[in-house]
Each structure stands twice: as C-alpha cells, then as structure tokens.
C-alpha positions as CSV (number, residue, x, y, z in Angstrom):
1,M,11.1,11.0,25.2
2,T,10.1,7.9,23.2
3,T,12.6,6.1,21.2
4,P,11.6,6.1,17.6
5,P,10.9,2.8,15.7
6,Q,14.2,1.3,14.3
7,P,14.2,-0.2,10.7
8,D,13.8,-4.2,10.8
9,P,17.2,-5.3,9.7
10,T,16.0,-8.8,9.1
11,G,13.2,-7.5,6.7
12,T,10.7,-9.9,8.5
13,A,8.3,-7.3,9.7
14,P,5.1,-7.7,7.7
15,V,4.1,-5.0,5.2
16,H,0.7,-3.5,5.8
17,L,-1.6,-2.4,3.0
18,H,-4.5,-0.3,3.8
19,V,-6.8,-0.2,0.8
20,C,-9.6,2.1,0.4
21,V,-12.6,-0.2,-0.4
22,T,-15.0,2.7,-1.3
23,C,-12.8,4.1,-4.0
24,R,-14.6,4.3,-7.5
25,R,-11.7,5.8,-9.5
26,G,-14.3,8.4,-11.0
27,L,-16.8,5.8,-11.8
28,P,-20.5,6.1,-10.8
29,A,-21.5,4.6,-7.4
30,S,-21.9,0.7,-7.6
31,D,-22.2,-2.3,-5.4
32,N,-18.7,-3.3,-6.3
33,P,-16.4,-0.1,-6.5
34,Q,-12.9,-0.4,-7.9
35,G,-11.4,-0.1,-4.5
36,R,-13.3,-3.2,-3.4
37,Q,-12.3,-5.1,-6.4
38,L,-8.6,-4.0,-5.8
39,H,-8.9,-5.1,-2.1
40,D,-10.4,-8.6,-3.1
41,A,-7.7,-9.1,-5.9
42,L,-5.0,-8.3,-3.4
43,M,-6.5,-10.7,-0.9
44,A,-6.7,-13.7,-3.4
45,L,-3.2,-13.0,-4.5
46,A,-1.5,-12.5,-1.1
47,R,-3.6,-15.3,0.5
48,D,-0.5,-17.4,1.2
49,N,1.9,-14.6,1.9
50,P,2.2,-13.9,5.7
51,Q,4.5,-11.0,5.0
52,V,1.6,-9.0,3.5
53,V,-1.2,-7.8,5.8
54,I,-4.2,-6.3,3.9
55,H,-6.5,-4.0,5.6
56,E,-9.7,-2.4,4.3
57,V,-10.4,1.2,5.0
58,S,-13.5,3.3,4.2
59,C,-12.0,6.3,2.8
60,L,-8.4,7.7,2.4
61,A,-9.7,11.2,1.2
62,A,-7.8,11.1,-1.9
63,C,-11.0,10.7,-4.2
64,D,-9.6,12.9,-7.2
65,E,-6.8,10.4,-7.4
66,G,-8.6,7.2,-8.1
67,C,-8.1,4.0,-6.1
68,T,-5.8,4.5,-3.2
69,A,-3.8,2.5,-0.7
70,V,-1.3,3.1,2.1
71,V,1.6,0.9,2.4
72,A,3.4,0.8,5.8
73,S,5.7,-1.2,8.0
74,P,7.2,-0.6,11.5
75,G,10.4,1.6,11.3
76,K,9.9,2.6,7.5
77,W,8.4,5.4,5.6
78,G,4.7,4.9,5.0
79,W,3.4,5.9,1.3
80,L,0.1,7.1,0.0
81,L,-0.4,5.4,-3.4
82,A,-3.1,6.5,-6.0
83,R,-4.2,5.6,-9.5
84,L,-4.5,2.1,-8.6
85,G,-7.3,-0.6,-9.7
86,P,-7.8,-4.4,-9.5
87,E,-5.7,-4.9,-12.7
88,K,-2.6,-3.5,-10.8
89,A,-2.9,-6.0,-7.8
90,A,-0.2,-8.2,-8.9
91,D,2.3,-5.2,-9.5
92,L,1.2,-3.6,-6.1
93,L,2.4,-6.9,-4.6
94,A,5.6,-6.8,-6.5
95,Y,6.1,-3.2,-5.1
96,T,5.4,-4.4,-1.4
97,A,8.2,-7.0,-2.0
98,A,10.6,-4.1,-2.9
99,Y,9.3,-2.2,0.0
100,A,9.8,-4.8,2.4
101,A,13.5,-5.4,1.0
102,S,14.2,-1.6,1.5
103,R,15.7,-0.5,4.8
104,S,13.9,2.8,4.8
105,G,10.8,1.8,2.9
106,T,11.8,4.0,0.0
107,V,11.4,2.2,-3.5
108,M,13.0,4.4,-6.3
109,P,10.8,4.6,-9.5
110,S,13.4,2.4,-11.3
111,R,12.5,-0.4,-8.9
112,R,8.7,-0.3,-9.3
113,P,6.7,-2.0,-11.8
114,A,6.1,0.2,-14.8
115,S,2.5,0.3,-14.2
116,L,3.0,2.0,-10.9
117,S,5.4,4.6,-12.1
118,D,3.2,7.7,-11.2
119,M,1.4,6.2,-8.1
120,V,3.2,8.0,-5.2
121,R,1.2,10.9,-3.7
122,G,2.7,11.4,-0.3
123,R,4.9,9.8,2.3
124,F,4.4,9.6,6.0
125,P,7.1,9.3,8.8
126,A,8.0,5.9,10.2
127,S,6.9,7.1,13.8
128,L,3.3,7.1,12.5
129,F,3.5,3.5,11.8
130,S,5.0,2.0,14.9
131,G,2.3,-0.8,14.8
132,A,1.3,-0.3,11.1
C-alpha cells in the first residue's frame, strides 16, 4: 500500500497552475485565445515568483465554463477553476497565495478575491497530485 502524500507543513511546496491555452470563453476562434492571454499574463506576473509554476495544457474539457485552470500542490486538494480570463490574472495569483498558505488547499470563498467568487467547478484528491 502506498503512503498518501502529506501536506507540506512549511508551505514551501510550489503551487502548480495548469492553464488551458485553447480556451476561448465562448468567443470565435482566433490566433490569441483568451486562455493563451491568461497564461501569458500569469507568466509575466509570476516571473519572479518561484512558488508558482505555470503549465500550459491544450484542453481541460470544460469549454462551456470559459477559460479554465487547475491549481494543485502535492498533499493538497486540486481545484478546477473556471470563468477566468486575462483580466483576472493578478487575482488568480492572489488566490494561489491563499491556496499555498492553506494546509489542505481549501480556500474559503471569503478568502478569495471577489472576482473569483464563482470560479470553483470541482476538486480532486491530493493523491492525484503527488508530483503536481
């Protein structure tokens, strides 16, 4: 039997953001979809933050929910987030800071930036993200 991942008591494990770069948020196809714009904005804002690792993915299969991302860290719940866009990049990074500070990875709505109050679409067990 495998030992489940344990929370990082020091809060030093990086937070991984997996951003769908093909998300268009219901807009027509373009060379620069909203998901790509979100990814690029996050990369620029987090450039000097080693605690946030940003990954691009081609599709998170939540197309009806607009731009989506998954936040994950070893030993914590992972979350599918939706209704995002490049204009929410700074707030999403504020959310990742709250996520990093949370022992379980749960960030209550009262601790989220207001623009992200309705973003959670699902969560995933910590065991899926042992290496995030």
